[in-house]
C-alpha positions as CSV (number, residue, x, y, z in Angstrom):
1,M,-24.2,-18.4,-73.7
2,A,-21.9,-15.5,-74.6
3,K,-24.6,-13.0,-73.5
4,S,-25.1,-14.7,-70.1
5,F,-21.3,-14.9,-69.6
6,L,-20.9,-11.1,-70.4
7,V,-23.8,-10.2,-68.0
8,S,-22.4,-12.4,-65.2
9,T,-18.9,-10.9,-65.8
10,L,-20.4,-7.4,-65.5
11,I,-22.2,-8.3,-62.3
12,L,-19.0,-9.8,-60.8
13,F,-17.1,-6.7,-61.8
14,C,-19.7,-4.4,-60.2
15,T,-19.8,-6.5,-57.0
16,T,-16.0,-6.5,-56.8
17,I,-16.0,-2.7,-57.0
18,I,-18.8,-2.4,-54.4
19,E,-17.0,-4.8,-52.1
20,S,-13.5,-3.3,-52.4
21,S,-14.4,0.4,-52.5
22,I,-17.6,0.8,-50.5
23,F,-17.7,-2.0,-48.0
24,T,-14.0,-1.5,-47.0
25,N,-14.7,2.1,-46.1
26,I,-17.5,1.4,-43.7
27,S,-15.8,1.7,-40.3
28,F,-18.0,-0.5,-38.2
29,L,-17.6,-3.6,-40.3
30,I,-15.1,-6.0,-38.7
31,V,-14.6,-8.0,-41.9
32,V,-16.0,-7.2,-45.4
33,P,-18.8,-9.4,-46.5
34,D,-17.9,-11.4,-49.6
35,L,-20.5,-10.4,-52.2
36,V,-18.3,-11.8,-55.0
37,L,-18.4,-15.2,-53.3
38,I,-22.2,-15.1,-53.1
39,C,-22.6,-14.2,-56.8
40,S,-20.1,-16.9,-57.8
41,I,-22.0,-19.5,-55.9
42,Y,-25.2,-18.4,-57.5
43,F,-23.7,-18.6,-61.0
44,S,-22.2,-22.0,-60.2
45,L,-25.4,-23.4,-58.9
46,T,-27.4,-22.0,-61.8
47,N,-25.1,-23.0,-64.7
48,G,-22.9,-25.9,-63.7
49,K,-19.2,-26.6,-63.0
50,L,-17.6,-25.3,-66.2
51,Y,-19.5,-22.0,-66.0
52,G,-18.8,-21.9,-62.2
53,E,-15.1,-22.4,-62.5
54,T,-15.0,-19.8,-65.3
55,S,-16.9,-17.2,-63.3
56,G,-14.8,-18.1,-60.3
57,F,-11.6,-17.5,-62.3
58,I,-12.9,-14.1,-63.6
59,S,-14.0,-13.0,-60.1
60,G,-10.7,-14.1,-58.7
61,L,-8.9,-12.1,-61.4
62,F,-10.9,-9.0,-60.5
63,M,-10.3,-9.5,-56.8
64,D,-6.5,-10.0,-57.3
65,F,-6.1,-6.9,-59.4
66,I,-8.3,-4.6,-57.2
67,T,-7.5,-5.8,-53.7
68,G,-3.7,-6.2,-54.0
69,A,-3.7,-9.8,-52.7
70,P,-0.9,-12.0,-53.9
71,F,-1.6,-12.7,-57.5
72,G,-3.3,-16.0,-58.1
73,L,-4.6,-16.4,-54.5
74,N,-8.2,-15.4,-55.3
75,I,-8.0,-17.0,-58.7
76,L,-7.2,-20.4,-57.2
77,L,-9.6,-20.0,-54.4
78,R,-12.6,-18.9,-56.4
79,T,-12.0,-21.3,-59.3
80,V,-12.0,-24.2,-56.9
81,L,-15.2,-22.9,-55.2
82,G,-16.9,-22.3,-58.5
83,Y,-16.1,-25.9,-59.6
84,L,-17.2,-27.4,-56.3
85,F,-20.6,-25.6,-56.3
86,G,-21.1,-26.3,-60.0
87,L,-21.0,-30.0,-59.2
88,F,-24.4,-29.5,-57.5
89,S,-26.1,-27.5,-60.1
90,K,-28.5,-30.2,-61.3
91,T,-29.3,-31.5,-57.8
92,V,-29.9,-28.2,-55.8
93,S,-32.8,-25.9,-56.3
94,I,-31.8,-22.3,-55.3
95,S,-35.3,-21.1,-54.8
96,G,-36.4,-20.2,-51.3
97,I,-34.4,-19.2,-48.3
98,S,-32.7,-22.4,-47.0
99,M,-30.6,-23.3,-50.0
100,P,-29.0,-19.8,-50.4
101,V,-28.2,-19.7,-46.7
102,L,-26.9,-23.3,-46.6
103,S,-24.8,-23.0,-49.8
104,V,-23.2,-19.6,-48.9
105,G,-22.6,-20.8,-45.3
106,I,-20.8,-23.9,-46.7
107,G,-19.0,-21.7,-49.2
108,T,-17.7,-19.4,-46.5
109,I,-16.4,-22.3,-44.4
110,V,-14.8,-24.0,-47.5
111,K,-13.2,-20.6,-48.4
112,R,-11.6,-20.4,-44.9
113,I,-10.4,-24.0,-45.1
114,I,-8.7,-23.4,-48.5
115,L,-7.2,-20.1,-47.3
116,F,-5.8,-21.9,-44.3
117,I,-4.3,-24.6,-46.5
118,I,-2.7,-22.1,-48.8
119,A,-1.3,-20.2,-45.9
120,L,0.3,-23.4,-44.6
121,F,2.2,-23.8,-47.9
122,F,3.1,-20.1,-48.3
123,P,3.8,-18.8,-44.7
124,N,5.6,-15.6,-45.8
125,T,2.6,-14.2,-47.7
126,N,0.3,-11.6,-46.2
127,I,-2.8,-13.9,-46.4
128,N,-5.3,-12.8,-43.8
129,V,-6.0,-16.1,-42.0
130,Y,-8.1,-16.0,-38.9
131,G,-9.4,-19.0,-37.0
132,F,-12.8,-20.5,-37.1
133,I,-13.5,-19.5,-33.5
134,S,-12.9,-15.8,-33.9
135,T,-15.1,-12.7,-34.2
136,E,-13.8,-12.0,-37.7
137,F,-14.9,-15.4,-39.0
138,L,-18.2,-15.2,-37.2
139,F,-19.0,-11.8,-38.5
140,E,-18.1,-12.8,-42.1
141,F,-20.1,-16.0,-41.8
142,I,-23.2,-14.2,-40.5
143,A,-22.9,-11.3,-42.9
144,N,-22.5,-13.6,-45.9
145,I,-25.5,-15.7,-44.8
146,V,-27.7,-12.6,-44.3
147,L,-26.7,-11.1,-47.6
148,S,-27.2,-14.3,-49.5
149,I,-30.9,-14.0,-49.4
150,P,-31.3,-10.6,-51.0
151,V,-28.4,-11.2,-53.5
152,F,-29.9,-14.5,-54.6
153,Y,-33.3,-12.9,-54.9
154,F,-31.9,-9.9,-56.8
155,L,-30.0,-12.2,-59.2
156,G,-33.2,-14.2,-59.7
157,F,-34.6,-11.2,-61.6
158,F,-31.9,-11.8,-64.2
159,K,-32.1,-15.6,-64.2
160,N,-33.3,-15.7,-67.9
161,I,-30.3,-13.7,-68.9
162,I,-27.8,-15.4,-66.6
163,S,-28.9,-19.0,-67.0
164,I,-27.5,-20.9,-70.0
165,H,-30.2,-23.6,-69.6
166,N,-33.8,-23.3,-70.7
167,E,-36.5,-23.8,-68.1
168,K,-37.8,-26.6,-70.3
169,D,-34.4,-28.3,-70.3
170,I,-34.3,-28.2,-66.5
171,I,-37.7,-29.7,-66.1
172,D,-37.0,-32.4,-68.7
173,N,-33.8,-33.5,-66.9
174,V,-35.5,-33.9,-63.5
């Protein structure tokens, strides 16, 4: 379990660096796709709610330090998302195309809802809240969905290292 946690933490750190340093400098992107969210959803669906909320906390910590967001915003957001998607770890199979697209699409919508609620309670912070019917949300939604397929496929190569469950345990529980 420690090895899988270290590998997933390293992957989250690398995706945070890629997202915050490379994607933010691409001028034609309206909004930066959320690779860290995609990876956190993958880890949550693979390993369960405890692992999901822990990886969400770690990814939120990385995002808060690197992006300069109000401290705790990404920690709270990604911990809640990790826990919510971890609830479905035993009922959802992440193989194929439909489940990565569906889960990341729902994750992007829930992320916007949570950010909107946080912005209501803290109106003086510089939280970037844009509406559901806007080009920014539409671009982020489509970019996250499109990127979910290759990211889930890429992380599938490391499933034996990342997963804390044995394939035999998964088959026996079904």
